MIDOSE-1310 file (N, C-alpha, C; in nm, 2 decimals, decimal comma, always signed):
residues 308
mdqf	+22,91/-0,46/+27,22/+22,77/-0,45/+27,25/+22,73/-0,30/+27,23; +22,62/-0,28/+27,17/+22,56/-0,14/+27,15/+22,48/-0,10/+27,27; +22,51/+0,01/+27,33/+22,44/+0,05/+27,45/+22,36/+0,18/+27,43; +22,24/+0,19/+27,49/+22,16/+0,31/+27,48/+22,17/+0,38/+27,62
sscp	+22,17/+0,51/+27,61/+22,17/+0,59/+27,74/+22,03/+0,66/+27,75; +21,95/+0,65/+27,65/+21,81/+0,70/+27,65/+21,72/+0,61/+27,57; +21,59/+0,63/+27,59/+21,48/+0,55/+27,52/+21,49/+0,57/+27,37; +21,49/+0,46/+27,29/+21,50/+0,48/+27,15/+21,37/+0,53/+27,08
icns	+21,26/+0,54/+27,16/+21,14/+0,59/+27,11/+21,11/+0,74/+27,15; +21,11/+0,76/+27,28/+21,08/+0,90/+27,33/+21,20/+0,98/+27,37; +21,32/+0,92/+27,37/+21,44/+0,98/+27,40/+21,46/+1,02/+27,55; +21,37/+0,97/+27,63/+21,38/+1,00/+27,78/+21,51/+0,93/+27,83
ssis	+21,58/+1,00/+27,92/+21,69/+0,94/+27,99/+21,65/+0,86/+28,11; +21,52/+0,86/+28,14/+21,47/+0,79/+28,26/+21,45/+0,64/+28,23; +21,56/+0,57/+28,22/+21,56/+0,43/+28,19/+21,63/+0,35/+28,30; +21,58/+0,23/+28,33/+21,64/+0,15/+28,43/+21,62/+0,00/+28,39
sfir	+21,70/-0,09/+28,45/+21,69/-0,23/+28,42/+21,56/-0,29/+28,46; +21,50/-0,36/+28,37/+21,36/-0,42/+28,40/+21,38/-0,57/+28,44; +21,45/-0,64/+28,35/+21,47/-0,79/+28,37/+21,60/-0,84/+28,30; +21,66/-0,94/+28,35/+21,76/-1,01/+28,28/+21,71/-1,15/+28,24
tmaq	+21,73/-1,19/+28,12/+21,69/-1,31/+28,07/+21,80/-1,39/+27,99; +21,79/-1,52/+27,99/+21,89/-1,60/+27,92/+21,86/-1,61/+27,77; +21,96/-1,62/+27,69/+21,94/-1,64/+27,55/+21,85/-1,76/+27,52; +21,75/-1,73/+27,44/+21,64/-1,84/+27,42/+21,67/-1,90/+27,28
mhpd	+21,63/-2,03/+27,27/+21,65/-2,11/+27,15/+21,80/-2,11/+27,12; +21,88/-2,12/+27,21/+22,03/-2,11/+27,19/+22,10/-2,19/+27,30; +22,21/-2,26/+27,27/+22,27/-2,35/+27,36/+22,35/-2,28/+27,47; +22,39/-2,16/+27,46/+22,47/-2,09/+27,56/+22,38/-2,04/+27,67
nemf	+22,43/-2,02/+27,79/+22,35/-1,97/+27,90/+22,39/-1,82/+27,92; +22,41/-1,75/+27,81/+22,44/-1,61/+27,81/+22,32/-1,53/+27,86; +22,35/-1,43/+27,95/+22,24/-1,35/+28,00/+22,24/-1,21/+27,94; +22,12/-1,16/+27,92/+22,10/-1,03/+27,86/+22,01/-0,94/+27,94
nfdq	+22,03/-0,81/+27,93/+21,95/-0,71/+28,01/+21,85/-0,64/+27,92; +21,73/-0,63/+27,98/+21,62/-0,54/+27,91/+21,60/-0,43/+28,01; +21,60/-0,30/+27,95/+21,57/-0,18/+28,02/+21,42/-0,15/+28,00; +21,37/-0,06/+28,08/+21,23/+0,00/+28,06/+21,24/+0,15/+28,08
ckec	+21,17/+0,22/+27,98/+21,16/+0,36/+27,99/+21,05/+0,40/+28,09; +21,08/+0,49/+28,18/+20,98/+0,53/+28,28/+20,87/+0,62/+28,21; +20,90/+0,68/+28,10/+20,81/+0,78/+28,03/+20,71/+0,70/+27,95; +20,76/+0,62/+27,85/+20,66/+0,56/+27,75/+20,65/+0,41/+27,78
qlvf	+20,72/+0,35/+27,88/+20,72/+0,22/+27,92/+20,77/+0,12/+27,82; +20,84/+0,17/+27,71/+20,90/+0,07/+27,62/+21,00/-0,01/+27,69; +21,01/-0,14/+27,66/+21,10/-0,23/+27,72/+21,20/-0,27/+27,60; +21,33/-0,26/+27,62/+21,42/-0,27/+27,51/+21,55/-0,34/+27,56
lnpr	+21,61/-0,42/+27,47/+21,74/-0,49/+27,50/+21,85/-0,38/+27,51; +21,92/-0,38/+27,62/+22,03/-0,28/+27,64/+22,13/-0,33/+27,73; +22,26/-0,36/+27,68/+22,30/-0,34/+27,54/+22,25/-0,45/+27,45; +22,26/-0,42/+27,32/+22,21/-0,52/+27,23/+22,33/-0,58/+27,14
vpln	+22,31/-0,69/+27,08/+22,41/-0,76/+27,01/+22,43/-0,68/+26,88; +22,55/-0,65/+26,84/+22,58/-0,58/+26,71/+22,52/-0,66/+26,60; +22,46/-0,59/+26,50/+22,39/-0,66/+26,39/+22,49/-0,76/+26,32; +22,61/-0,73/+26,31/+22,70/-0,82/+26,23/+22,74/-0,94/+26,32
qlkk	+22,69/-0,95/+26,44/+22,72/-1,07/+26,52/+22,59/-1,15/+26,55; +22,48/-1,10/+26,50/+22,35/-1,16/+26,53/+22,33/-1,30/+26,47; +22,40/-1,33/+26,36/+22,38/-1,46/+26,30/+22,41/-1,58/+26,39; +22,50/-1,55/+26,48/+22,53/-1,67/+26,57/+22,42/-1,71/+26,66
yyts	+22,31/-1,63/+26,67/+22,19/-1,67/+26,74/+22,09/-1,74/+26,66; +22,12/-1,76/+26,53/+22,02/-1,83/+26,44/+22,09/-1,96/+26,40; +22,10/-2,05/+26,49/+22,16/-2,18/+26,48/+22,06/-2,29/+26,46; +22,11/-2,42/+26,47/+22,01/-2,54/+26,46/+21,92/-2,54/+26,58
hylp	+21,94/-2,46/+26,68/+21,84/-2,45/+26,79/+21,72/-2,36/+26,76; +21,73/-2,28/+26,65/+21,63/-2,18/+26,62/+21,52/-2,25/+26,54; +21,41/-2,28/+26,62/+21,30/-2,35/+26,56/+21,23/-2,30/+26,43; +21,21/-2,17/+26,43/+21,15/-2,11/+26,30/+21,23/-2,14/+26,18
yrga	+21,36/-2,15/+26,19/+21,44/-2,18/+26,07/+21,44/-2,33/+26,03; +21,42/-2,41/+26,14/+21,41/-2,55/+26,11/+21,27/-2,59/+26,05; +21,17/-2,51/+26,09/+21,04/-2,52/+26,03/+20,97/-2,66/+26,06; +20,88/-2,70/+25,96/+20,80/-2,82/+25,98/+20,89/-2,94/+25,99
kawg	+21,01/-2,94/+25,93/+21,10/-3,06/+25,93/+21,14/-3,10/+26,07; +21,14/-3,00/+26,16/+21,18/-3,03/+26,30/+21,09/-3,13/+26,37; +20,97/-3,14/+26,31/+20,87/-3,23/+26,38/+20,86/-3,37/+26,32; +20,96/-3,41/+26,24/+20,98/-3,54/+26,19/+20,86/-3,60/+26,12
kfee	+20,80/-3,71/+26,16/+20,69/-3,77/+26,09/+20,56/-3,69/+26,09; +20,56/-3,58/+26,17/+20,44/-3,49/+26,18/+20,46/-3,37/+26,09; +20,57/-3,37/+26,01/+20,60/-3,26/+25,92/+20,48/-3,20/+25,84; +20,41/-3,30/+25,78/+20,30/-3,25/+25,69/+20,19/-3,18/+25,77
mven	+20,16/-3,23/+25,89/+20,06/-3,17/+25,97/+20,10/-3,03/+26,02; +20,22/-3,01/+26,05/+20,27/-2,88/+26,09/+20,27/-2,79/+25,97; +20,31/-2,84/+25,85/+20,31/-2,76/+25,73/+20,17/-2,71/+25,70; +20,07/-2,79/+25,73/+19,93/-2,75/+25,71/+19,89/-2,64/+25,80
sqqk	+19,95/-2,63/+25,92/+19,91/-2,52/+26,01/+19,97/-2,39/+25,96; +20,09/-2,40/+25,89/+20,15/-2,28/+25,84/+20,06/-2,23/+25,72; +20,00/-2,32/+25,65/+19,92/-2,28/+25,54/+19,79/-2,20/+25,59; +19,74/-2,26/+25,70/+19,62/-2,19/+25,76/+19,66/-2,05/+25,82
ldlk	+19,78/-2,04/+25,87/+19,82/-1,91/+25,92/+19,84/-1,81/+25,80; +19,89/-1,85/+25,69/+19,90/-1,77/+25,57/+19,77/-1,72/+25,52; +19,67/-1,81/+25,53/+19,53/-1,78/+25,48/+19,47/-1,68/+25,58; +19,50/-1,69/+25,71/+19,45/-1,59/+25,80/+19,51/-1,45/+25,77
rlkr	+19,63/-1,45/+25,74/+19,70/-1,32/+25,71/+19,65/-1,26/+25,58; +19,62/-1,35/+25,48/+19,56/-1,31/+25,36/+19,42/-1,24/+25,38; +19,35/-1,31/+25,47/+19,21/-1,25/+25,50/+19,23/-1,11/+25,57; +19,33/-1,10/+25,65/+19,35/-0,97/+25,72/+19,38/-0,86/+25,62
vkqt	+19,46/-0,90/+25,52/+19,50/-0,80/+25,42/+19,37/-0,76/+25,34; +19,29/-0,85/+25,30/+19,17/-0,83/+25,23/+19,07/-0,74/+25,31; +19,06/-0,76/+25,44/+18,98/-0,68/+25,52/+19,03/-0,54/+25,53; +19,16/-0,52/+25,52/+19,22/-0,39/+25,54/+19,22/-0,30/+25,42
hqin	+19,24/-0,36/+25,30/+19,26/-0,28/+25,18/+19,20/-0,35/+25,06; +19,14/-0,27/+24,97/+19,09/-0,33/+24,84/+19,21/-0,36/+24,75; +19,23/-0,48/+24,71/+19,35/-0,52/+24,63/+19,30/-0,56/+24,49; +19,38/-0,51/+24,39/+19,36/-0,55/+24,25/+19,49/-0,58/+24,18
sdsl	+19,48/-0,61/+24,05/+19,60/-0,66/+23,98/+19,71/-0,55/+23,97; +19,67/-0,42/+23,99/+19,77/-0,31/+23,99/+19,83/-0,29/+24,13; +19,79/-0,36/+24,23/+19,84/-0,34/+24,37/+19,97/-0,40/+24,39; +20,05/-0,34/+24,48/+20,18/-0,40/+24,52/+20,17/-0,42/+24,67
lldi	+20,20/-0,55/+24,71/+20,20/-0,59/+24,85/+20,35/-0,61/+24,89; +20,39/-0,54/+24,99/+20,53/-0,54/+25,04/+20,53/-0,61/+25,17; +20,61/-0,72/+25,19/+20,63/-0,79/+25,32/+20,77/-0,77/+25,37; +20,78/-0,70/+25,49/+20,91/-0,67/+25,54/+20,95/-0,79/+25,64
gcgk	+21,06/-0,85/+25,62/+21,11/-0,96/+25,70/+21,03/-1,09/+25,66; +21,03/-1,12/+25,53/+20,94/-1,22/+25,48/+20,98/-1,36/+25,51; +21,11/-1,39/+25,55/+21,14/-1,52/+25,59/+21,12/-1,62/+25,48; +21,05/-1,73/+25,51/+21,00/-1,83/+25,41/+20,88/-1,76/+25,35
psfl	+20,88/-1,72/+25,22/+20,77/-1,63/+25,17/+20,64/-1,71/+25,13; +20,59/-1,80/+25,22/+20,47/-1,87/+25,18/+20,35/-1,78/+25,19; +20,35/-1,68/+25,27/+20,24/-1,58/+25,27/+20,24/-1,51/+25,14; +20,35/-1,46/+25,09/+20,35/-1,39/+24,97/+20,30/-1,48/+24,85
kvcs	+20,33/-1,60/+24,86/+20,29/-1,70/+24,75/+20,14/-1,71/+24,75; +20,08/-1,72/+24,87/+19,93/-1,72/+24,88/+19,87/-1,59/+24,82; +19,93/-1,48/+24,86/+19,88/-1,35/+24,81/+19,89/-1,34/+24,66; +20,01/-1,38/+24,60/+20,03/-1,38/+24,46/+19,93/-1,46/+24,38
eqln	+19,90/-1,58/+24,44/+19,80/-1,67/+24,38/+19,66/-1,63/+24,39; +19,62/-1,58/+24,51/+19,48/-1,55/+24,53/+19,43/-1,41/+24,51; +19,53/-1,31/+24,52/+19,50/-1,17/+24,50/+19,54/-1,12/+24,36; +19,61/-1,20/+24,29/+19,66/-1,16/+24,16/+19,72/-1,02/+24,16
cstl	+19,81/-1,00/+24,26/+19,87/-0,87/+24,27/+20,02/-0,88/+24,27; +20,10/-0,78/+24,26/+20,24/-0,78/+24,26/+20,28/-0,80/+24,40; +20,39/-0,88/+24,43/+20,43/-0,91/+24,56/+20,58/-0,89/+24,57; +20,63/-0,83/+24,68/+20,77/-0,81/+24,71/+20,80/-0,84/+24,85
gidf	+20,90/-0,92/+24,87/+20,94/-0,95/+25,01/+21,09/-0,93/+25,03; +21,13/-0,87/+25,14/+21,27/-0,85/+25,18/+21,30/-0,91/+25,31; +21,43/-0,95/+25,32/+21,48/-1,01/+25,45/+21,63/-0,99/+25,45; +21,69/-1,00/+25,57/+21,84/-0,98/+25,58/+21,91/-1,11/+25,53
sdeg	+21,84/-1,21/+25,50/+21,90/-1,34/+25,45/+21,81/-1,40/+25,36; +21,86/-1,49/+25,27/+21,78/-1,56/+25,17/+21,75/-1,71/+25,22; +21,78/-1,73/+25,35/+21,77/-1,87/+25,40/+21,62/-1,92/+25,38; +21,53/-1,84/+25,38/+21,39/-1,88/+25,37/+21,35/-1,93/+25,23
wkee	+21,42/-1,89/+25,13/+21,38/-1,93/+24,99/+21,49/-1,98/+24,90; +21,62/-1,98/+24,94/+21,72/-2,01/+24,85/+21,72/-2,15/+24,80; +21,66/-2,24/+24,87/+21,65/-2,38/+24,83/+21,52/-2,41/+24,75; +21,43/-2,31/+24,74/+21,30/-2,33/+24,67/+21,27/-2,22/+24,58
eahf	+21,37/-2,17/+24,51/+21,35/-2,05/+24,42/+21,24/-2,08/+24,31; +21,23/-2,20/+24,26/+21,13/-2,23/+24,16/+20,99/-2,23/+24,22; +20,98/-2,27/+24,34/+20,85/-2,28/+24,41/+20,80/-2,14/+24,43; +20,89/-2,04/+24,45/+20,85/-1,90/+24,48/+20,87/-1,81/+24,35
sgid	+20,87/-1,87/+24,23/+20,89/-1,79/+24,11/+20,77/-1,70/+24,10; +20,80/-1,58/+24,04/+20,69/-1,48/+24,02/+20,68/-1,38/+24,14; +20,75/-1,41/+24,25/+20,75/-1,33/+24,37/+20,89/-1,25/+24,37; +20,89/-1,13/+24,38/+21,01/-1,05/+24,39/+21,07/-1,06/+24,53
lrva	+21,18/-1,14/+24,54/+21,24/-1,16/+24,67/+21,38/-1,10/+24,68; +21,41/-1,03/+24,78/+21,54/-0,96/+24,78/+21,60/-0,97/+24,92; +21,73/-0,98/+24,92/+21,81/-0,97/+25,05/+21,84/-0,82/+25,05; +21,77/-0,75/+25,14/+21,78/-0,60/+25,14/+21,73/-0,55/+25,27
evkd	+21,76/-0,42/+25,29/+21,71/-0,34/+25,40/+21,60/-0,25/+25,35; +21,52/-0,19/+25,44/+21,41/-0,10/+25,41/+21,47/+0,01/+25,32; +21,58/+0,07/+25,36/+21,64/+0,19/+25,29/+21,68/+0,15/+25,15; +21,69/+0,02/+25,11/+21,72/-0,01/+24,98/+21,61/-0,01/+24,88
lini	+21,48/+0,01/+24,93/+21,36/+0,01/+24,85/+21,35/+0,14/+24,78; +21,37/+0,15/+24,65/+21,35/+0,27/+24,58/+21,26/+0,25/+24,46; +21,19/+0,36/+24,42/+21,11/+0,36/+24,30/+20,99/+0,26/+24,31; +20,95/+0,24/+24,44/+20,82/+0,16/+24,46/+20,73/+0,23/+24,55
hpdv	+20,60/+0,20/+24,53/+20,50/+0,27/+24,61/+20,39/+0,17/+24,65; +20,42/+0,09/+24,76/+20,33/-0,02/+24,79/+20,19/+0,03/+24,84; +20,09/-0,06/+24,81/+19,96/-0,03/+24,85/+19,93/-0,09/+24,99; +20,00/-0,20/+25,02/+19,99/-0,26/+25,15/+20,13/-0,30/+25,20
itmw	+20,17/-0,27/+25,32/+20,30/-0,31/+25,38/+20,26/-0,40/+25,50; +20,32/-0,52/+25,50/+20,29/-0,61/+25,62/+20,42/-0,63/+25,69; +20,41/-0,64/+25,82/+20,52/-0,68/+25,91/+20,47/-0,78/+26,01; +20,49/-0,91/+25,97/+20,44/-1,02/+26,06/+20,56/-1,05/+26,16
hyle	+20,55/-1,00/+26,28/+20,66/-1,03/+26,38/+20,80/-0,99/+26,33; +20,81/-0,87/+26,27/+20,93/-0,81/+26,23/+20,98/-0,70/+26,31; +20,88/-0,61/+26,35/+20,92/-0,48/+26,41/+21,00/-0,50/+26,54; +20,97/-0,60/+26,62/+21,04/-0,63/+26,74/+21,19/-0,67/+26,72
hdys	+21,22/-0,70/+26,59/+21,36/-0,74/+26,56/+21,44/-0,62/+26,50; +21,37/-0,51/+26,47/+21,42/-0,40/+26,39/+21,52/-0,32/+26,47; +21,64/-0,30/+26,41/+21,75/-0,23/+26,48/+21,72/-0,08/+26,46; +21,64/-0,03/+26,37/+21,62/+0,11/+26,35/+21,47/+0,13/+26,32
pfen	+21,38/+0,10/+26,41/+21,23/+0,11/+26,38/+21,19/+0,24/+26,34; +21,23/+0,35/+26,41/+21,19/+0,49/+26,37/+21,23/+0,52/+26,23; +21,36/+0,50/+26,20/+21,41/+0,54/+26,07/+21,34/+0,46/+25,96; +21,32/+0,33/+25,98/+21,26/+0,24/+25,88/+21,11/+0,27/+25,86
lsyl	+21,04/+0,30/+25,97/+20,90/+0,34/+25,95/+20,89/+0,48/+25,88; +20,98/+0,57/+25,91/+20,98/+0,70/+25,85/+21,01/+0,68/+25,70; +21,10/+0,60/+25,67/+21,13/+0,58/+25,52/+21,01/+0,51/+25,45; +20,95/+0,42/+25,51/+20,83/+0,36/+25,45/+20,72/+0,46/+25,43
ksia	+20,71/+0,55/+25,52/+20,61/+0,66/+25,50/+20,64/+0,74/+25,38; +20,77/+0,76/+25,35/+20,82/+0,84/+25,24/+20,79/+0,78/+25,11; +20,77/+0,65/+25,10/+20,75/+0,58/+24,97/+20,60/+0,53/+24,96; +20,53/+0,55/+25,07/+20,39/+0,51/+25,07/+20,30/+0,60/+24,99
kpst	+20,19/+0,55/+24,94/+20,08/+0,63/+24,88/+19,99/+0,68/+25,00; +19,91/+0,79/+24,97/+19,82/+0,84/+25,08/+19,73/+0,73/+25,13; +19,70/+0,63/+25,04/+19,60/+0,53/+25,07/+19,67/+0,40/+25,13; +19,80/+0,40/+25,13/+19,87/+0,28/+25,18/+19,83/+0,24/+25,32
klii	+19,82/+0,11/+25,34/+19,79/+0,05/+25,47/+19,91/-0,03/+25,52; +19,94/+0,00/+25,65/+20,06/-0,07/+25,71/+19,99/-0,16/+25,82; +20,02/-0,29/+25,81/+19,97/-0,39/+25,91/+20,09/-0,45/+25,98; +20,09/-0,43/+26,11/+20,20/-0,48/+26,20/+20,14/-0,57/+26,30
eipn	+20,21/-0,69/+26,31/+20,17/-0,79/+26,42/+20,30/-0,81/+26,50; +20,28/-0,80/+26,63/+20,40/-0,80/+26,72/+20,35/-0,86/+26,86; +20,45/-0,91/+26,94/+20,41/-0,95/+27,08/+20,36/-0,83/+27,15; +20,27/-0,85/+27,25/+20,22/-0,75/+27,33/+20,28/-0,76/+27,47
fdss	+20,36/-0,66/+27,51/+20,42/-0,67/+27,64/+20,31/-0,66/+27,75; +20,21/-0,59/+27,73/+20,09/-0,58/+27,82/+20,00/-0,70/+27,81; +20,05/-0,83/+27,83/+19,97/-0,94/+27,80/+19,98/-1,04/+27,92; +19,88/-1,13/+27,93/+19,88/-1,22/+28,04/+19,99/-1,32/+28,04
srkk	+20,03/-1,36/+27,91/+20,14/-1,46/+27,90/+20,27/-1,40/+27,95; +20,30/-1,27/+27,93/+20,43/-1,21/+27,98/+20,43/-1,21/+28,13; +20,31/-1,18/+28,19/+20,30/-1,17/+28,34/+20,31/-1,31/+28,40; +20,26/-1,41/+28,33/+20,26/-1,54/+28,38/+20,40/-1,61/+28,38
ygen	+20,47/-1,59/+28,26/+20,60/-1,66/+28,25/+20,72/-1,58/+28,28; +20,71/-1,45/+28,31/+20,83/-1,38/+28,35/+20,95/-1,39/+28,26; +21,06/-1,43/+28,32/+21,19/-1,43/+28,24/+21,19/-1,54/+28,13; +21,09/-1,63/+28,14/+21,08/-1,74/+28,05/+20,98/-1,71/+27,93
wagw	+20,92/-1,59/+27,94/+20,83/-1,56/+27,83/+20,89/-1,56/+27,70; +20,83/-1,63/+27,60/+20,89/-1,65/+27,47/+20,89/-1,52/+27,39; +20,81/-1,42/+27,43/+20,81/-1,29/+27,37/+20,94/-1,21/+27,38; +21,03/-1,25/+27,48/+21,16/-1,19/+27,49/+21,24/-1,23/+27,37
htpr	+21,24/-1,36/+27,33/+21,31/-1,42/+27,22/+21,46/-1,37/+27,22; +21,51/-1,36/+27,34/+21,64/-1,30/+27,37/+21,75/-1,38/+27,29; +21,85/-1,30/+27,22/+21,86/-1,16/+27,21/+21,81/-1,10/+27,08; +21,72/-1,18/+27,01/+21,67/-1,14/+26,87/+21,57/-1,03/+26,88
hlsl	+21,49/-1,03/+26,98/+21,39/-0,92/+27,00/+21,45/-0,80/+27,07; +21,45/-0,69/+27,01/+21,51/-0,57/+27,06/+21,41/-0,48/+27,13; +21,29/-0,48/+27,09/+21,19/-0,39/+27,15/+21,06/-0,47/+27,18; +21,01/-0,45/+27,30/+20,89/-0,51/+27,34/+20,78/-0,40/+27,36
fspk	+20,69/-0,40/+27,27/+20,59/-0,29/+27,26/+20,47/-0,32/+27,34; +20,40/-0,21/+27,38/+20,27/-0,20/+27,44/+20,19/-0,11/+27,35; +20,05/-0,12/+27,36/+19,97/-0,03/+27,27/+20,01/+0,11/+27,27; +20,04/+0,17/+27,39/+20,07/+0,31/+27,40/+20,20/+0,35/+27,33
nvtl	+20,30/+0,27/+27,35/+20,43/+0,32/+27,29/+20,45/+0,28/+27,14; +20,38/+0,18/+27,09/+20,38/+0,15/+26,95/+20,30/+0,26/+26,87; +20,20/+0,31/+26,94/+20,12/+0,42/+26,88/+20,21/+0,55/+26,87; +20,28/+0,57/+26,98/+20,37/+0,69/+26,98/+20,48/+0,68/+26,87
llqk	+20,54/+0,56/+26,86/+20,64/+0,53/+26,76/+20,59/+0,56/+26,62; +20,47/+0,51/+26,59/+20,41/+0,53/+26,46/+20,37/+0,68/+26,43; +20,32/+0,75/+26,53/+20,29/+0,89/+26,52/+20,42/+0,97/+26,49; +20,53/+0,94/+26,56/+20,65/+1,01/+26,54/+20,71/+0,99/+26,40
sgwk	+20,68/+0,87/+26,34/+20,74/+0,84/+26,21/+20,65/+0,86/+26,10; +20,54/+0,93/+26,12/+20,45/+0,98/+26,02/+20,33/+0,90/+25,99; +20,29/+0,81/+26,08/+20,18/+0,72/+26,06/+20,07/+0,75/+26,16; +19,94/+0,72/+26,12/+19,83/+0,74/+26,21/+19,77/+0,60/+26,23
vsel	+19,76/+0,56/+26,36/+19,70/+0,43/+26,39/+19,55/+0,44/+26,37; +19,49/+0,35/+26,28/+19,35/+0,34/+26,25/+19,28/+0,23/+26,33; +19,36/+0,13/+26,37/+19,31/+0,01/+26,43/+19,42/-0,05/+26,52; +19,38/-0,09/+26,64/+19,47/-0,16/+26,73/+19,39/-0,27/+26,80
dtyg	+19,44/-0,40/+26,78/+19,37/-0,51/+26,83/+19,46/-0,59/+26,93; +19,41/-0,64/+27,03/+19,49/-0,71/+27,13/+19,50/-0,86/+27,10; +19,50/-0,89/+26,97/+19,52/-1,03/+26,92/+19,57/-1,02/+26,78; +19,60/-1,13/+26,72/+19,66/-1,13/+26,58/+19,63/-1,26/+26,51
tmdp	+19,70/-1,28/+26,40/+19,68/-1,41/+26,32/+19,76/-1,52/+26,39; +19,87/-1,49/+26,46/+19,94/-1,60/+26,52/+19,86/-1,65/+26,64; +19,85/-1,78/+26,66/+19,78/-1,84/+26,77/+19,86/-1,81/+26,90; +19,80/-1,75/+27,00/+19,87/-1,71/+27,12/+19,91/-1,84/+27,20
yllq	+19,85/-1,95/+27,17/+19,90/-2,07/+27,24/+20,04/-2,10/+27,20; +20,08/-2,07/+27,08/+20,22/-2,09/+27,04/+20,32/-2,02/+27,13; +20,29/-1,90/+27,17/+20,37/-1,82/+27,26/+20,38/-1,88/+27,40; +20,26/-1,93/+27,44/+20,25/-1,99/+27,57/+20,33/-2,12/+27,57
wmsr	+20,32/-2,21/+27,46/+20,39/-2,33/+27,46/+20,54/-2,31/+27,46; +20,59/-2,21/+27,38/+20,73/-2,19/+27,37/+20,78/-2,14/+27,51; +20,70/-2,06/+27,58/+20,74/-2,01/+27,71/+20,75/-2,13/+27,81; +20,66/-2,22/+27,80/+20,66/-2,34/+27,89/+20,79/-2,43/+27,85
meqk	+20,82/-2,44/+27,73/+20,94/-2,51/+27,69/+21,07/-2,45/+27,74; +21,07/-2,31/+27,74/+21,19/-2,24/+27,80/+21,20/-2,27/+27,94; +21,08/-2,27/+28,01/+21,07/-2,30/+28,16/+21,13/-2,44/+28,18; +21,10/-2,53/+28,09/+21,14/-2,67/+28,11/+21,28/-2,69/+28,07
giew	+21,34/-2,60/+27,99/+21,48/-2,61/+27,95/+21,50/-2,71/+27,84; +21,41/-2,71/+27,74/+21,41/-2,80/+27,63/+21,53/-2,78/+27,54; +21,58/-2,89/+27,48/+21,69/-2,88/+27,38/+21,62/-2,85/+27,25; +21,63/-2,73/+27,20/+21,56/-2,68/+27,09/+21,60/-2,74/+26,95
nknm	+21,72/-2,80/+26,95/+21,77/-2,86/+26,83/+21,73/-3,01/+26,81; +21,66/-3,06/+26,91/+21,62/-3,20/+26,90/+21,51/-3,23/+26,80; +21,48/-3,35/+26,76/+21,37/-3,39/+26,69/+21,25/-3,37/+26,78; +21,15/-3,29/+26,73/+21,03/-3,25/+26,81/+20,92/-3,35/+26,81
edef	+20,94/-3,47/+26,75/+20,83/-3,57/+26,74/+20,77/-3,60/+26,87; +20,85/-3,62/+26,98/+20,80/-3,66/+27,11/+20,73/-3,55/+27,18; +20,73/-3,43/+27,13/+20,66/-3,32/+27,19/+20,52/-3,29/+27,12; +20,50/-3,36/+27,00/+20,39/-3,32/+26,92/+20,25/-3,34/+26,99
wkfv	+20,22/-3,46/+27,04/+20,09/-3,49/+27,09/+20,07/-3,41/+27,22; +20,18/-3,38/+27,30/+20,16/-3,30/+27,42/+20,13/-3,15/+27,37; +20,19/-3,11/+27,26/+20,16/-2,98/+27,20/+20,01/-2,97/+27,17; +19,96/-3,07/+27,10/+19,82/-3,07/+27,05/+19,73/-3,08/+27,17
fgmi	+19,75/-3,16/+27,27/+19,67/-3,17/+27,39/+19,66/-3,03/+27,46; +19,78/-2,97/+27,47/+19,79/-2,84/+27,53/+19,70/-2,74/+27,46; +19,70/-2,74/+27,32/+19,63/-2,65/+27,24/+19,48/-2,67/+27,26; +19,44/-2,79/+27,28/+19,29/-2,82/+27,31/+19,25/-2,76/+27,44
lfap	+19,33/-2,78/+27,54/+19,31/-2,72/+27,67/+19,31/-2,57/+27,67; +19,39/-2,51/+27,59/+19,41/-2,36/+27,58/+19,29/-2,29/+27,51; +19,22/-2,37/+27,42/+19,13/-2,31/+27,33/+19,02/-2,22/+27,39; +18,96/-2,26/+27,51/+18,86/-2,17/+27,57/+18,91/-2,04/+27,60
kkwi	+19,04/-2,02/+27,63/+19,09/-1,89/+27,66/+19,08/-1,79/+27,55; +19,08/-1,84/+27,43/+19,08/-1,75/+27,31/+18,95/-1,67/+27,30; +18,85/-1,71/+27,37/+18,72/-1,63/+27,37/+18,74/-1,49/+27,44; +18,85/-1,48/+27,53/+18,87/-1,35/+27,59/+18,97/-1,27/+27,53
kkrs	+19,03/-1,31/+27,41/+19,14/-1,24/+27,35/+19,11/-1,10/+27,32; +18,98/-1,07/+27,29/+18,95/-0,93/+27,25/+18,94/-0,84/+27,37; +18,93/-0,90/+27,49/+18,92/-0,82/+27,61/+19,05/-0,82/+27,69; +19,13/-0,93/+27,68/+19,25/-0,94/+27,76/+19,36/-1,01/+27,66
slgi	+19,46/-0,93/+27,63/+19,56/-0,99/+27,53/+19,63/-1,11/+27,59; +19,64/-1,21/+27,51/+19,71/-1,34/+27,55/+19,85/-1,34/+27,50; +19,89/-1,23/+27,44/+20,04/-1,22/+27,40/+20,07/-1,16/+27,27; +19,96/-1,13/+27,18/+19,99/-1,08/+27,05/+19,90/-0,95/+27,03
mtvv	+19,95/-0,86/+26,95/+19,86/-0,75/+26,91/+19,89/-0,71/+26,77; +19,79/-0,65/+26,71/+19,80/-0,60/+26,56/+19,76/-0,46/+26,55; +19,85/-0,39/+26,48/+19,83/-0,24/+26,45/+19,81/-0,22/+26,31; +19,71/-0,14/+26,27/+19,69/-0,10/+26,13/+19,70/+0,05/+26,13
atpq	+19,79/+0,10/+26,03/+19,81/+0,25/+26,02/+19,81/+0,30/+25,88; +19,78/+0,43/+25,87/+19,79/+0,49/+25,74/+19,88/+0,62/+25,75; +19,93/+0,66/+25,63/+20,02/+0,78/+25,64/+19,94/+0,90/+25,69; +20,01/+0,98/+25,77/+19,94/+1,11/+25,83/+19,93/+1,21/+25,72
């Protein structure tokens, strides 16, 4: 296990244990510790799983890798919800930067690159996605033809100058966020826009669900950010925050539902068909809460930054 003796963002040695949580979406009852920095309030996994051992936590229990197929006969309906999410992310990109045929959009931690496919088709721009594994596209290479997809790390990106860089729920997984954000600044244009969507530690769902909050995503999430410390991290790595919203493209109900399932002790590798209508009913009941998301974060935040 890799252990920190000081905060990975502000380097303060004033750190102490904040909470212990069980591995989530995983069959073992292994416990992990999260520390909190007294200076910048960053909450981070400490010690953390060595990167070369992390794959054992991406098993058949890991719902995002199972995707829509996990929902059995409701697969098509779940697939449609992913398409809607991709379109919301496309809209966010269009609101943030003027895109044309000469533009390059880089998605870090692209997973299944359906978002990049939508961007390629509707924005007519160049698209590049990287991830630590090709699990998201290796069975569908023809479907994602025309998109530059690479098994790579940020430091492997050379001779490119992206116009937009997106990180949809990637930064909380990053083993070297300062180094990677600094490197991305070095290859960015002065006009480049960086869009980051992450869980918000300062949210009502974290306070409500405690150790069962799905935002821990133990042990895959290494850093749990709040508006103050993500701004500090970006400033230190050469970026200036131009916008910070206490909501994102991801439906905060999903975070609440996963938290409730953790509380319930669900078997994450099961066929999810029998959970579908309960999931939908819960979503309907949750909908009125979304009216307050701009005033009180329900679990997600979005940061837009430009090079300093």
